[in-house]
N, C-alpha and C positions, 0 to 999 in steps of 0.2 A: 916276922917282918924284917928282921935283920938280914943283911946280905942281899937285899933286893936292889935292883938298879932303879934309877929315877922313874922311868916309865912304868915299871912293874909296881912300884910303890904307889904311884898315882892311880893306876888301874885298881889296885887293891882298895885304896881309900875311897875311890868313886863307887866301887861295888858295895862297900860298907855303908856309904851314905845312901845309896839307892835302896839297899835292904832296910835301913832304918826308916827311910821315908815310906816304904811300902808297908812296914809294920805299923807305923803311925796312922796311915790312911786306913788300914784294916781295922785298927782299934776305933777310930772315929766312925767308920761305917757300922761297926757292931753297936756302938752307942746310939747312933741315929736310928738304926732298925729297932732297937729296944724302945726308944722314945716314941717312934711311930706306932708300934704295937700298943703301948700304953695309952697313947692318944686315941687310937681306934677303939680300944676297950672302953675307955671312959665315954666316948661318943655313943657307943652302943648302949651303955647303961643309961645315958641321958635320954636317948630316944625311947628306950623301953619304958623308963619312968614317965616320959611325956605321954606316950600312947596309952599307958595304963591309967594315968591321971585323966586323960581326955575321955577315955571310955567311962570312967567313974562319974565324971562331971556330966557327960551326955545322958547317962541313965537317971541322974538326979533331977534333970530339968523336966518340967511337965511337957507332955506331948502336945502338938498343935491341935490334934483332933479331939482332945478331951475338953 
């Protein structure tokens, strides 16, 4: 960076800032995708347990025709 003129130095610094911002956005995006996947997996487990439990309760109830 030594020996650069003022405009060249500003351009270099702006490019570094832009790159740093892009990396930060990418990291945040990765974390958000991981959280979304974990949330969806937990929701799927919750629904599976709910429906499994609903089926077990339904069988345990006496039928209306008996």
